[in-house]
N, C-alpha and C positions, 0 to 999 in steps of 0.2 A: 708834202704838206700833211700834217697829222692832226686831226681834230681831237685834241686832248680835252677840250671843254665842249660839251654838247650844247646845242641850242635849246632843245626841249629837255629841261632837267627832270621832268616827270617821267620821261621814257628812259628806262635803263637798258642799255645795249652795249655790246662790245664790238670789236672789230679785229681783223687780222692784218698785220703788216709783214710783208716778206722782203727780206734783204738778200739779194742773190748776186752772183758774179763768179769769176774764176778764182783760182788759187791766188793768194797774195793781193787781193783786191780790197781788203779791209772790211769784209763782211762781219767777222766776229768783233772787230774793233767798234763798228757802228752798233752792233747788237749790245755790247757792253755799255756803250755811251748812253743809249736809250734806257737801259735797265737801271743804271746808276742814277739817272735823273729821276726815275720813278721812285727809287729807294730814298733819294734825298727829299722827295715830296712826302715821305712817310707812307707810301702805298705798300701794300703787302705784295712782295714779289717772290716768285719762285722760278728757278732756271733749271732746265733739263738738257741733258746731252746723252747720246747713245753710249752704252757701256764699252763699246769697242774702241772709242776714241780716247786713248791713253797716251797721246804723243807728249804732252807736257805734264799733265797732272791727272790723277784719277778722279778727283772731285772738283776741280776748278775748270771753268771755261777760260782759256788763255788765248790771246791773240798773238800774231807773229811779232808784235811790238812789246810783248810781255805784259800787256794790260790784262787783268784777270778779275773774275768774279766767281763766288762760290756757286756750285751747281749740284744737282742730284743726278748721277748716272742711272739710266733705266735701260733694261734689256729690250723693251718693246713699248710702242706708243700707248698701249692699253693701260700701262702703269701710271700715266701722267694724270688723268682726271682725279684719281683718288688722292694723289700727293698734292694736287693743285687746289684742293677744296678750300674755299674761302679767300682765294687770291684775287687781287685787283689786276695784276699783270703777270703773264706767264711768258717766259723766254725759252726758246728752243734753238739750240745750236746744232750744226751738222745734220739738218733735217733730211738730207738726201739719203742718209744711212738708215732711216726708220722705215718700217713697213708701211703699206698703204693705209693702215688704220689711222695714221697720223692726220690724214685729211679730215676724217670724221671727228677726231678728237679736237682739232683746232676749231672747226666750225661749231661744234657743240659748246666749247668754252666761250667762243665769241657770242653765241646766241644766249648764253647765260649772263652776259654782261662783262666778260673778261677781255681785257686788251691782250692780244696774243701777238708776240713778236718772234718771227721765225727767220733764221739765217741758214743758208745752204748753197751748195754748188748747183747752178742751174744746168750745167752740162758735164758729162763725164770726160775722160781723157780722149775718147773717140769723137767728141763733139756732138754726142746724142743727149737728149733730155735725160736728166738724172733722177731715177726713182720717182718719188711722189712730188718732186718740186714743181713740175709743170701744172699739176692739179692744184697745188697750194697757191701758185701764182694766179691761176684762173679764178679761184674762189676768194682770193684776198681782196680786201678793201683798198689797200695801198701796196704798191710794189716799187722797190728801189733797186735798180741794177747798178752796182758799183763796178769799177774797172781797175785793173792793175796797169802797170806800165810794161810794155813789151821789152823783154831783155835784149832783143835783136834789132829793133827799129826805133824804140823810144816812143812809139805811138801807143794809143790806148789798147789794152789787151783784154780780151774776153774769153780766151781759150786757155785751158790747162794742159800743156803739152807734157807728156810723160817721157822722161829721159830713161827711166829704169826699164829694163827688158822684162816686162811682165804683162800678160794679157788679162790678169785678174781685174774684175771691175772695181773691187775695193782694194786699194793699196794706200795705206796711210804713209804720208811722207812730207818732206819739206823741200828745200832748194836742191838737194842732191837727187831727188826723184822727179821733181816737176819744175817747170818754168812757165811763166805767163807769156803768151804770144798773141800778137794781133792776128786778124783774119789772114792776111797775106803771108805772114811769117809761119803761121800754123799750117797753111796749105802747102807751102814749100817744104816744111819739115816732114809732113806726112808723105809727100810725094817722094822725098829722098829715102824715107824708111821703106816705102814700097819697092823702089828700085834696088835698094840694098838687099831686100829679101828675095827679089827676083834673081839677082846675081848668085845668091847662095843656092837657090833651087836649081838654076841652070848648071852650076858647077857640079852639083850632085848627079844631074842627068848625063852630063858629058863624061864624067868619070864614075861610071857605075861600079858598085862593089863586085870584084871578080868572084866567079863561082868557084866553089871548092872542086878541084880536079878529081878528088876521090869520090865526089857525090855520085 
């Protein structure tokens, strides 16, 4: 529920809405839907995303269903307040990739009467809270957690399982790199990965590299 019409019209204030969830859960789709409604109402809207997100388009926020809306890529959260001056609504996509300054920026905008809509992953591929997202969720007025469908069980999915062999925290990707999994499916997948890694380590220990006879 979002209070788009205030009760006390003499008091001007804004708020923060956070849309969170796993990969392929429809976060960006929901963000775009809300922003386009605001544009249709002729409100002044500005959308931002981190410059590193160039998966679909450098200047557009694009959902997995190819729904899109024009945005402004910024390298850091500190750039947003200047570019958002005079806006009624500010949208921020992929908020987990921003620095912690995004928390202060969102709250300052809301305190100045701006409606701030933020979308981002709440957990990384290891199942840990992702970047500034938990702090944004804690200070938000409204939080919507959306779910994908588990590719292995058909149940609701809240985890982003990384299929690609990389330990980097930030790895932009799509279906070739990630799949949404339920809690049970994610737990089993992570356990299988641990067992697979243990077998590799054991093999290396059983067959150590022979020493050079001339050493």
